[in-house]
C-alpha positions as a printed Julia matrix, in Angstrom:
342×3 Matrix{Float64}:
   0.0     0.0     0.0
   1.25    3.46   -0.74
   2.57    5.25    2.31
   0.5     7.84    4.14
   3.24   10.36    3.37
   2.62    9.92   -0.34
  -1.06   10.57    0.11
  -0.91   13.28    2.74
   2.13   15.17    1.41
   0.53   17.07   -1.46
  -2.51   17.93    0.66
  -0.36   19.8     3.21
   0.86   22.22    0.56
  -0.98   25.5     0.07
  -4.01   24.93   -2.12
  -4.6    27.56   -4.8
  -7.91   29.36   -4.35
  -9.52   32.76   -3.88
  -8.0    34.87   -1.1
  -9.41   37.71    0.94
  -8.81   41.08   -0.65
  -7.07   42.69    2.37
  -3.33   42.29    2.25
  -1.8    40.54    5.25
  -5.01   38.81    6.34
  -5.08   35.06    6.8
  -6.77   33.06    4.13
 -10.34   32.24    5.15
 -10.99   28.52    5.62
 -14.23   28.86    3.65
 -12.33   30.03    0.58
 -10.32   26.8     0.3
 -11.74   23.89   -1.69
 -12.71   20.84    0.41
 -10.05   18.14    0.63
 -12.06   15.67   -1.44
 -12.28   18.1    -4.37
  -8.73   17.16   -5.35
  -7.96   13.82   -7.05
  -5.51   12.87   -4.29
  -7.99   13.91   -1.63
 -10.76   11.82   -3.21
  -8.44    8.81   -3.44
  -7.43    9.18    0.19
 -11.04    9.53    1.28
 -12.07    6.41   -0.66
  -9.18    4.48    0.87
 -10.21    5.46    4.38
 -13.85    4.57    3.69
 -12.91    1.24    2.09
 -10.68    0.14    4.94
 -13.22    1.41    7.46
 -15.9    -0.62    5.78
 -13.66   -3.67    5.62
 -13.17   -3.43    9.35
 -16.9    -3.39   10.09
 -17.03   -7.14   10.46
 -19.22   -9.71    8.73
 -21.24  -12.65   10.0
 -18.9   -15.58   10.54
 -19.93  -18.97    9.17
 -21.0   -21.65   11.64
 -18.44  -24.0    10.14
 -15.49  -23.58    7.8
 -16.57  -22.76    4.25
 -14.24  -24.42    1.74
 -14.53  -22.71   -1.64
 -12.88  -23.98   -4.82
 -12.07  -21.23   -7.32
 -12.13  -23.01  -10.66
 -12.4   -22.43  -14.39
 -10.25  -24.4   -16.8
 -10.21  -21.41  -19.14
  -7.07  -19.38  -18.44
  -6.93  -15.63  -17.9
 -10.36  -15.23  -16.33
  -9.15  -13.88  -13.0
  -9.09  -17.03  -10.84
  -5.99  -16.15   -8.86
  -6.87  -12.46   -8.65
 -10.32  -13.35   -7.36
  -8.96  -15.89   -4.87
  -6.45  -13.56   -3.2
  -8.63  -10.45   -3.19
 -11.75  -12.17   -1.85
  -9.54  -13.81    0.79
  -7.95  -10.48    1.79
 -11.35   -8.78    1.92
 -12.79  -11.47    4.19
  -9.73  -11.35    6.45
  -9.96   -7.56    6.75
 -13.56   -8.08    7.86
 -12.25  -10.16   10.78
 -12.42  -13.68    9.32
  -9.59  -16.24    9.51
  -8.87  -17.26    5.92
  -6.52  -19.81    4.37
  -5.55  -19.63    0.69
  -4.32  -22.92   -0.77
  -2.34  -22.35   -3.96
  -2.78  -25.41   -6.21
  -1.46  -23.76   -9.37
   2.18  -24.75  -10.15
   2.78  -21.19  -11.38
   2.39  -20.01   -7.78
   0.73  -16.72   -8.71
  -1.48  -16.66   -5.62
   1.61  -17.09   -3.44
   3.31  -14.21   -5.27
   0.29  -11.92   -4.92
   0.2   -12.56   -1.16
   3.91  -11.84   -0.77
   4.71  -15.45    0.2
   8.12  -16.91   -0.62
   7.68  -19.99   -2.82
  11.05  -20.92   -4.29
  11.89  -24.6    -4.76
  13.17  -25.22   -1.21
  10.14  -23.78    0.59
   7.77  -26.35    2.17
   4.68  -26.23   -0.02
   1.37  -27.83   -0.86
   3.34  -30.3    -3.01
   4.81  -31.8     0.17
   1.3   -32.1     1.61
  -0.13  -33.9    -1.43
   2.81  -36.14   -2.35
   4.68  -36.69    0.92
   1.7   -36.45    3.34
   3.32  -33.57    5.21
   0.93  -31.87    7.71
  -0.68  -28.75    6.27
   0.27  -26.82    9.4
   3.97  -27.2     8.48
   3.62  -25.4     5.14
   1.09  -22.66    5.98
   2.57  -19.15    6.23
   0.92  -15.97    7.56
   0.39  -13.1     5.1
   2.23  -10.16    6.65
   0.05   -7.4     5.18
  -3.27   -8.81    6.37
  -3.99  -10.13    9.84
  -5.94  -13.38    9.84
  -4.89  -14.34    6.29
  -2.7   -17.41    5.67
  -1.32  -19.17    2.59
  -0.17  -22.69    1.72
   2.17  -21.83   -1.16
   2.8   -23.64   -4.43
   6.26  -24.32   -5.82
   7.36  -25.47   -9.27
   7.49  -29.05   -7.89
   3.71  -29.05   -8.1
   3.99  -29.3   -11.89
   4.97  -32.98  -11.52
   2.41  -33.78   -8.85
  -0.27  -34.83  -11.36
   1.91  -37.72  -12.52
   3.14  -38.66   -9.03
  -0.41  -38.8    -7.64
  -1.62  -41.29  -10.26
  -0.19  -44.34   -8.5
  -1.09  -43.25   -4.95
  -3.83  -44.67   -2.76
  -6.85  -42.35   -2.35
  -5.18  -39.96   -4.77
  -8.32  -37.82   -5.16
  -8.8   -37.11   -1.45
  -5.31  -36.28   -0.21
  -6.02  -32.56    0.05
  -9.34  -33.23    1.79
  -7.63  -35.29    4.5
  -4.92  -32.66    4.96
  -7.53  -29.92    5.5
  -9.51  -32.1     7.9
  -6.35  -32.71    9.96
  -5.54  -28.97   10.15
  -6.25  -27.97   13.74
  -6.19  -24.16   13.58
  -9.68  -22.57   13.47
 -10.63  -21.18   10.06
 -13.7   -19.41    8.72
 -12.85  -19.81    5.03
 -10.53  -21.92    2.89
 -10.12  -20.68   -0.7
  -8.42  -23.07   -3.12
  -6.88  -21.58   -6.27
  -7.01  -24.26   -8.98
  -4.8   -24.57  -12.06
  -6.43  -23.87  -15.45
  -7.06  -27.58  -16.11
  -9.28  -30.41  -14.9
  -6.56  -32.86  -13.79
  -5.89  -34.52  -10.45
  -4.98  -31.26   -8.71
  -8.37  -29.76   -9.56
 -10.11  -33.03   -8.62
  -8.38  -32.91   -5.22
  -9.74  -29.4    -4.75
 -13.28  -30.42   -5.77
 -13.21  -33.37   -3.37
 -11.99  -31.15   -0.52
 -14.46  -28.31   -1.06
 -18.19  -27.88   -0.63
 -18.64  -24.8    -2.83
 -17.35  -23.9    -6.28
 -16.74  -20.25   -7.17
 -16.42  -19.7   -10.92
 -14.97  -16.4   -12.19
 -16.23  -15.6   -15.7
 -14.7   -12.79  -17.71
 -17.04  -10.45  -19.59
 -15.47  -11.12  -22.96
 -16.11  -13.14  -26.11
 -16.17  -16.94  -25.54
 -16.8   -16.34  -21.83
 -18.97  -19.45  -21.46
 -16.78  -21.7   -23.6
 -15.78  -24.86  -21.75
 -17.96  -24.21  -18.71
 -20.26  -27.08  -19.61
 -17.37  -29.52  -19.13
 -16.48  -27.97  -15.77
 -20.08  -28.34  -14.59
 -20.1   -31.98  -15.73
 -16.93  -32.63  -13.77
 -18.43  -31.01  -10.69
 -21.43  -33.31  -11.14
 -19.18  -36.39  -11.51
 -17.19  -35.54   -8.39
 -20.4   -34.99   -6.44
 -21.86  -38.27   -7.66
 -18.84  -40.38   -6.78
 -16.62  -38.59   -4.26
 -18.19  -35.52   -2.63
 -22.0   -35.41   -2.31
 -22.06  -31.87   -0.84
 -20.22  -30.19   -3.76
 -22.18  -27.52   -5.63
 -21.65  -24.34   -7.63
 -22.56  -21.61   -5.16
 -21.04  -18.48   -6.7
 -20.45  -16.98  -10.14
 -18.42  -13.77  -10.29
 -18.26  -11.59  -13.39
 -14.72  -10.24  -13.89
 -13.01   -7.8   -16.28
 -16.26   -5.9   -16.77
 -15.89   -2.85  -19.01
 -19.07   -0.79  -18.88
 -18.0     1.17  -21.97
 -18.53   -1.82  -24.26
 -21.77   -3.37  -25.4
 -20.1    -6.8   -25.38
 -19.55   -6.71  -21.61
 -23.23   -5.97  -20.98
 -24.3    -8.74  -23.37
 -22.0   -11.3   -21.73
 -23.18  -10.28  -18.26
 -26.79  -10.65  -19.33
 -26.1   -14.06  -20.87
 -24.29  -15.31  -17.75
 -27.13  -14.13  -15.5
 -29.7   -15.87  -17.72
 -27.69  -19.15  -17.56
 -26.81  -19.15  -13.87
 -29.52  -17.03  -12.21
 -29.18  -16.61   -8.47
 -25.65  -18.01   -8.35
 -24.3   -14.82   -9.99
 -23.18  -12.13   -7.54
 -24.73   -8.7    -8.01
 -21.23   -7.2    -7.82
 -19.03   -7.45  -10.89
 -15.29   -6.74  -11.01
 -14.23   -3.97  -13.41
 -11.15   -3.9   -15.57
  -8.6    -2.09  -13.44
  -4.97   -1.1   -13.82
  -4.59   -1.24  -10.03
  -5.71   -4.89   -9.94
  -3.06   -5.72  -12.55
  -0.31   -3.76  -10.79
  -0.81   -5.1    -7.26
   0.76   -8.6    -7.68
   4.04   -7.1    -8.92
   4.35   -5.49   -5.48
   3.51   -8.76   -3.7
   0.15   -7.38   -2.6
  -3.55   -7.73   -3.21
  -5.35   -4.69   -4.6
  -7.09   -4.41   -1.22
  -3.81   -3.37    0.45
  -2.14   -1.85   -2.61
  -4.86    0.7    -3.36
  -7.93    0.23   -1.13
  -9.71    3.2    -2.66
  -9.56    1.9    -6.23
 -12.62    0.65   -8.06
 -11.15   -2.87   -8.14
 -10.6    -2.98   -4.38
 -14.06   -1.6    -3.61
 -15.65   -4.17   -5.94
 -13.82   -7.11   -4.34
 -14.74   -5.87   -0.85
 -18.4    -5.73   -1.9
 -18.2    -9.18   -3.54
 -16.74  -10.62   -0.34
 -19.59   -9.09    1.66
 -22.11  -10.74   -0.68
 -20.38  -14.1    -0.29
 -20.35  -13.81    3.5
 -24.02  -12.85    3.78
 -25.08  -15.53    1.29
 -23.39  -18.16    3.44
 -25.47  -17.08    6.44
 -28.71  -16.74    4.48
 -28.64  -20.25    3.01
 -28.99  -23.15    5.44
 -29.31  -26.61    3.92
 -29.07  -29.95    5.65
 -26.18  -31.99    4.17
 -28.47  -34.26    2.14
 -30.56  -31.38    0.8
 -27.37  -29.42    0.15
 -26.06  -32.09   -2.17
 -29.41  -32.68   -3.84
 -30.06  -29.0    -4.5
 -26.51  -28.55   -5.79
 -26.95  -31.56   -8.08
 -30.18  -30.18   -9.54
 -28.68  -26.72  -10.08
 -25.52  -28.02  -11.73
 -27.47  -30.48  -13.89
 -29.76  -27.67  -15.04
 -26.82  -25.38  -15.82
 -24.86  -28.09  -17.66
 -27.9   -28.88  -19.85
 -28.39  -25.19  -20.65
 -24.75  -24.88  -21.69
 -25.12  -27.55  -24.37
């Protein structure tokens, strides 16, 4: 996040404006423009409001919500969504764990977590049965946020897992054995539907699908929904698609509005009201090892992710299913959506 000095500095300088006509008199306060009339002042005010709102607190789930962020189409904002939703929830007072299952390790980078080859990582958990508690690291910028990093070793995990017993449920068992209290676990999946993604789907109860508001947005989603249905039918009866988030929304284009309308017609209530705009700040933040929430909390991207996190939190409280109903309702919803995608 930019330092307070960078924000406050320019505002301490004299501000040009009308002065009283008498020489030697002090400038009247009323003649100066309000602080938020300047671009820097507005940005500072938005940042204060955003962080203040983030600190308001949200209802905490009765039990840990494990959300799988998946879409085999690359470049849709999976990692960006994972880390920014996680940071927003943590700033609201929740305890959140991000599990980076993508060999590229972008979620680890965005959270400022070291993930070179020698760092204990989620690879060690999946392949060597190392306890999850031994690889989890706290995120320094955000209290209550933790990360199980990915290293390049994870690229070979798909092959190594093939011959292992209970290969699909190794992540699930690791999470179940993790003793620290958590409100949310967000799993960032690779852009594929291999064994790493299957491990995530077996471990989670909810699937969050980011969809970019661009051409071919819905391409390939039918296969993802079928896979979710297969995993639920054979390995995880509580799995369901709970959340669809529209990303990279550009209100200046007709295409973005058309895609958003099409996604809402396909998925209905699963689509969050909040959409994530295209934002330079969102793109810049990972290069500084930060989420946009800490990098520029007053930006449109940060405000949108904070609002999306609030929606997710309140939806979790509003919907109470028994386990059997949960699975059945999820099955019906996913089956309906998969058929519509054909």
